[in-house]
C-alpha positions in Angstrom: 60.4 -77.4 41.2 61.9 -80.2 43.1 60.7 -83.8 42.6 59.5 -85.5 45.8 57.9 -88.8 46.7 55.7 -89.5 49.7 54.8 -93.1 50.7 53.0 -94.5 53.7 54.5 -97.8 54.8 51.6 -98.5 57.2 49.1 -98.6 54.4 51.2 -100.8 52.2 50.8 -104.6 51.8 53.6 -106.5 53.5 54.6 -109.9 52.0 56.7 -112.8 53.4 60.2 -112.1 51.9 62.8 -114.7 51.1 64.6 -114.3 54.4 61.2 -114.9 56.3 60.4 -111.4 57.5 57.4 -109.4 56.5 58.4 -106.6 54.1 56.9 -103.7 52.2 59.1 -102.0 49.6 58.5 -98.4 50.4 60.9 -96.9 47.8 62.6 -98.9 45.1 63.8 -97.4 41.8 62.8 -100.4 39.8 59.2 -100.3 41.1 58.5 -96.5 41.2 59.6 -93.7 39.1 62.1 -92.2 41.6 64.2 -89.1 40.9 67.1 -90.7 42.8 67.9 -94.4 42.4 71.0 -95.2 44.4 69.1 -96.9 47.2 66.0 -98.9 48.2 64.0 -98.6 51.4 61.8 -101.3 52.9 59.6 -101.4 56.1 60.0 -104.8 57.8 58.7 -106.7 60.8 59.4 -109.9 62.5 56.8 -111.5 64.7 57.5 -112.2 68.4 59.9 -115.1 68.7 60.5 -115.1 65.0 63.8 -114.8 63.0 65.0 -114.3 59.5 67.0 -116.9 57.6 70.7 -116.4 57.3 71.5 -114.5 54.1 73.9 -112.1 52.6 73.9 -109.4 49.9 76.8 -109.9 47.6 77.0 -106.3 46.2 75.0 -104.2 48.5 75.4 -102.7 51.9 72.3 -102.7 54.2 71.4 -100.4 57.0 68.8 -101.5 59.6 67.1 -98.9 61.7 65.0 -100.2 64.6 61.7 -98.5 65.0 60.3 -100.7 67.9 60.9 -103.9 69.6 64.2 -105.6 70.5 66.2 -108.6 69.5 69.6 -109.6 68.1 71.3 -109.4 64.8 74.0 -111.9 63.9 76.8 -110.6 61.7 79.1 -113.3 60.4 78.0 -115.3 63.5 78.6 -112.6 66.1 75.5 -111.4 68.0 74.7 -107.7 68.5 71.7 -106.3 70.4 68.9 -104.5 68.6 66.7 -102.0 70.2 64.6 -98.9 69.4 66.5 -96.1 67.6 69.6 -98.3 67.0 71.1 -98.4 63.5 73.3 -101.2 62.2 75.3 -101.1 58.9 75.9 -104.5 57.3 78.7 -104.5 54.7 78.4 -106.5 51.4 78.9 -110.3 51.7 78.4 -110.3 55.5 76.2 -113.3 56.5 73.4 -111.9 58.6 70.2 -112.9 60.3 67.9 -111.4 62.9 66.2 -113.0 66.0 63.3 -111.2 67.7 62.5 -111.4 71.3 59.4 -113.1 72.6 57.3 -110.1 73.7 56.5 -107.8 70.7 57.0 -107.4 67.0 60.4 -106.2 65.8 59.8 -103.3 63.4 62.6 -101.7 61.4 63.6 -100.0 58.1 66.1 -101.5 55.7 68.0 -99.1 53.5 70.0 -100.9 50.8 72.6 -99.3 48.6 72.9 -100.0 45.7 69.2 -100.9 45.6 68.1 -104.5 46.7 67.9 -107.0 43.8 66.9 -110.6 44.1 70.0 -111.8 42.2 72.2 -110.1 44.8 70.8 -112.0 47.8 72.0 -115.4 48.8 70.3 -117.6 51.4 72.9 -119.4 53.5 73.0 -122.6 55.5 71.4 -122.5 58.9 74.0 -121.4 61.5 
């Protein structure tokens, strides 16, 4: 029999993360007994007009998948549009931050590989 895990992000508590977005860790091998531990998955949101703090992950790549809303992601200072159903892969050590538009929450998934760890994340000077 295969091992499977089912989690509902909508019913999970979201907390204010170090980069200033609201986050729920949906799947993380250090917090759940997962059969596969090469990634972590978080559900995130940024309030209308909000933004995350510039940061980078030293060892991990991060993939954002936009569920709803629109905004911009800055990768090493260069802006890129975010919109529903867009995916963005951020390589390790790339300085990144997200700015939401004024009209609606920006809701997205963050897939991190290897899994997110606090000691891998570095907050950077404001750009």
